[in-house]
C-alpha positions as CSV (number, residue, x, y, z in Angstrom):
1,X,-16.4,1.1,-10.5
2,X,-15.9,3.1,-13.6
3,X,-17.6,1.2,-16.5
4,X,-14.8,2.1,-19.0
5,X,-12.0,1.1,-16.7
6,X,-10.8,-2.5,-16.0
7,X,-8.3,-3.0,-13.2
8,X,-5.3,-5.0,-14.2
9,X,-2.7,-7.2,-12.5
10,X,0.5,-5.2,-11.8
11,X,3.8,-7.0,-12.2
12,X,5.2,-8.2,-8.9
13,X,8.6,-6.9,-7.9
14,X,11.3,-9.6,-8.0
15,X,12.1,-11.0,-4.6
16,X,14.4,-8.9,-2.5
17,X,17.5,-10.6,-1.0
18,X,15.8,-9.9,2.3
19,X,12.8,-12.1,1.5
20,X,14.4,-15.2,3.0
21,X,15.1,-13.3,6.2
22,X,11.5,-12.1,6.2
23,X,10.4,-15.7,6.3
24,X,11.3,-15.6,10.0
25,X,8.3,-13.4,10.6
26,X,5.6,-15.2,12.7
27,X,2.9,-14.6,10.1
28,X,4.9,-16.6,7.5
29,X,4.0,-20.3,7.0
30,X,5.8,-22.8,4.8
31,X,3.2,-22.0,2.1
32,X,3.2,-18.2,2.5
33,X,3.7,-16.1,-0.6
34,X,5.9,-13.1,0.2
35,X,4.9,-10.1,-1.9
36,X,7.7,-7.5,-1.8
37,X,5.9,-5.0,-4.0
38,X,4.2,-4.6,-7.3
39,X,4.1,-2.1,-10.1
40,X,7.0,0.1,-11.2
41,X,10.0,0.1,-8.8
42,X,11.2,3.3,-10.4
43,X,7.8,5.1,-9.9
44,X,7.7,8.5,-8.2
45,X,5.0,7.4,-5.8
46,X,5.2,4.5,-3.3
47,X,1.8,3.5,-1.9
48,X,1.9,1.5,1.3
49,X,-0.9,-0.8,2.4
50,X,-1.0,-3.0,5.5
51,X,-0.6,-6.4,3.8
52,X,-1.2,-8.1,0.5
53,X,-4.7,-9.4,-0.2
54,X,-5.7,-12.6,-1.9
55,X,-4.1,-13.1,-5.3
56,X,-6.2,-16.0,-6.6
57,X,-9.9,-16.9,-6.4
58,X,-11.1,-20.2,-5.0
59,X,-10.5,-21.9,-8.3
60,X,-6.8,-20.8,-8.3
61,X,-7.2,-18.2,-11.0
62,X,-5.3,-14.9,-10.5
63,X,-7.5,-11.8,-10.0
64,X,-7.4,-8.2,-8.9
65,X,-8.6,-8.1,-5.3
66,X,-11.2,-5.5,-4.2
67,X,-8.5,-3.4,-2.5
68,X,-6.4,-3.1,-5.7
69,X,-9.6,-2.6,-7.7
70,X,-10.6,0.5,-5.6
71,X,-7.0,1.8,-5.7
72,X,-6.6,1.4,-9.4
73,X,-10.0,3.1,-10.1
74,X,-8.9,6.1,-8.0
75,X,-5.6,6.3,-9.8
76,X,-7.4,6.1,-13.1
77,X,-9.7,8.9,-12.1
78,X,-6.8,11.3,-11.3
79,X,-4.9,10.3,-14.5
80,X,-2.1,8.4,-12.7
81,X,-0.8,5.3,-14.5
82,X,0.7,2.1,-13.4
83,X,4.1,3.6,-14.2
84,X,3.5,6.3,-11.6
85,X,3.0,3.8,-8.7
86,X,4.9,1.2,-6.8
87,X,2.6,-0.6,-4.3
88,X,4.2,-2.2,-1.3
89,X,3.2,-3.5,2.1
90,X,4.0,-3.2,5.8
91,X,3.6,-6.9,6.2
92,X,5.1,-8.8,3.2
93,X,2.7,-11.7,3.3
94,X,-1.0,-12.2,3.9
95,X,-1.7,-13.1,7.5
96,X,-3.8,-16.3,7.6
97,X,-4.0,-16.8,11.4
98,X,-3.9,-14.8,14.6
99,X,-0.6,-13.1,15.4
100,X,1.0,-10.6,17.8
101,X,0.3,-7.4,15.8
102,X,2.7,-5.1,17.5
103,X,5.6,-7.6,17.3
104,X,4.9,-8.4,13.6
105,X,4.7,-4.7,12.7
106,X,7.9,-4.0,14.6
107,X,9.6,-6.9,12.8
108,X,8.3,-5.7,9.4
109,X,8.9,-2.0,9.6
110,X,12.7,-2.0,9.1
111,X,12.3,-4.1,5.9
112,X,9.9,-1.5,4.6
113,X,12.1,1.4,5.6
114,X,15.1,-0.2,3.8
115,X,12.9,-0.7,0.7
116,X,11.8,2.9,0.7
117,X,15.4,4.1,1.1
118,X,16.5,1.8,-1.8
119,X,13.7,3.0,-4.1
120,X,13.9,6.7,-3.3
121,X,10.4,7.8,-4.3
122,X,9.4,11.4,-4.7
123,X,6.2,10.9,-2.7
124,X,4.7,8.3,-0.3
125,X,1.0,7.6,0.2
126,X,0.1,5.7,3.4
127,X,-3.3,4.0,3.3
128,X,-5.2,3.1,6.4
129,X,-4.8,3.6,10.1
130,X,-2.5,0.6,10.6
131,X,0.0,1.9,8.2
132,X,-0.3,5.5,9.4
133,X,0.2,4.5,13.1
134,X,3.2,2.3,12.3
135,X,4.9,4.6,9.8
136,X,4.3,7.7,12.0
137,X,5.3,5.8,15.1
138,X,2.2,7.0,16.9
139,X,-0.5,4.5,18.1
140,X,-3.1,7.4,18.3
141,X,-2.6,8.6,14.7
142,X,-5.6,8.2,12.4
143,X,-6.3,8.9,8.8
144,X,-9.4,11.0,9.7
145,X,-7.2,13.6,11.5
146,X,-4.2,13.5,9.1
147,X,-5.6,13.2,5.6
148,X,-5.8,16.1,3.2
149,X,-2.4,17.6,4.1
150,X,1.3,16.9,3.5
151,X,3.6,15.3,6.1
152,X,7.3,14.5,6.3
153,X,6.9,11.7,8.8
154,X,8.3,8.9,6.7
155,X,12.1,9.1,6.3
156,X,11.7,12.8,5.4
157,X,9.8,12.1,2.1
158,X,6.7,14.2,1.3
159,X,3.9,11.9,2.5
160,X,0.2,11.9,2.4
161,X,-2.3,9.6,4.1
162,X,-5.7,8.5,3.1
163,X,-8.3,5.8,3.9
164,X,-7.7,2.1,3.1
165,X,-9.4,1.2,-0.1
166,X,-11.5,-1.5,1.6
167,X,-12.8,1.1,4.0
168,X,-13.8,3.2,1.0
169,X,-15.6,0.2,-0.5
170,X,-17.4,-0.5,2.7
171,X,-18.3,3.1,3.4
172,X,-18.9,4.8,0.0
173,X,-19.2,8.2,1.7
174,X,-15.4,8.1,2.1
175,X,-14.8,8.0,-1.7
176,X,-15.0,11.8,-2.1
177,X,-12.3,12.3,0.6
178,X,-10.2,9.4,-0.9
179,X,-10.4,11.1,-4.3
180,X,-9.4,14.5,-2.8
181,X,-6.3,13.0,-1.3
182,X,-5.3,11.4,-4.6
183,X,-6.0,14.6,-6.5
184,X,-3.7,16.5,-4.1
185,X,-1.0,13.9,-4.8
186,X,-1.5,13.8,-8.6
187,X,-1.2,17.6,-8.8
188,X,2.3,17.4,-7.5
189,X,3.5,15.2,-10.4
190,X,4.5,16.8,-13.6
191,X,2.6,15.1,-16.5
């Protein structure tokens, strides 16, 4: 973590009208918190992760989870701001029990596609194999083979893929590749 940079909580997007319909997803419980997205809904970049992480520590205080810490650090290093990013998720709530992964991803994907179409970003960044496989509709797709280049696989938008921030935390040797991908994306934005 950069010593001069402190990750921050990004504002959550207001609930979509579709959130109540999403409650029908098998991962939702009565207590599930649906997170439609966070950051700037008018941002030029949509970042897609598999699902929201924890939002509160064991004492109930809000905090920035390790995934978002790593992501925000990378953005800071390539001079992207919170205004440049809208973070959203394939699954709109955090799974807390076993579930049928294929069925839940198939249920969730149309919600995400409608969200992307509504927001109309300039670029999309897919993070992690789960997101890449689902968004590219290819069970064999993997970040290792697809990163470092541009794709048009998500609704025709210019798209990049990179490692999931938790993978980068667990395997620090991936940080250089993660940063290369973010640099490629940042270079496409006029600042």
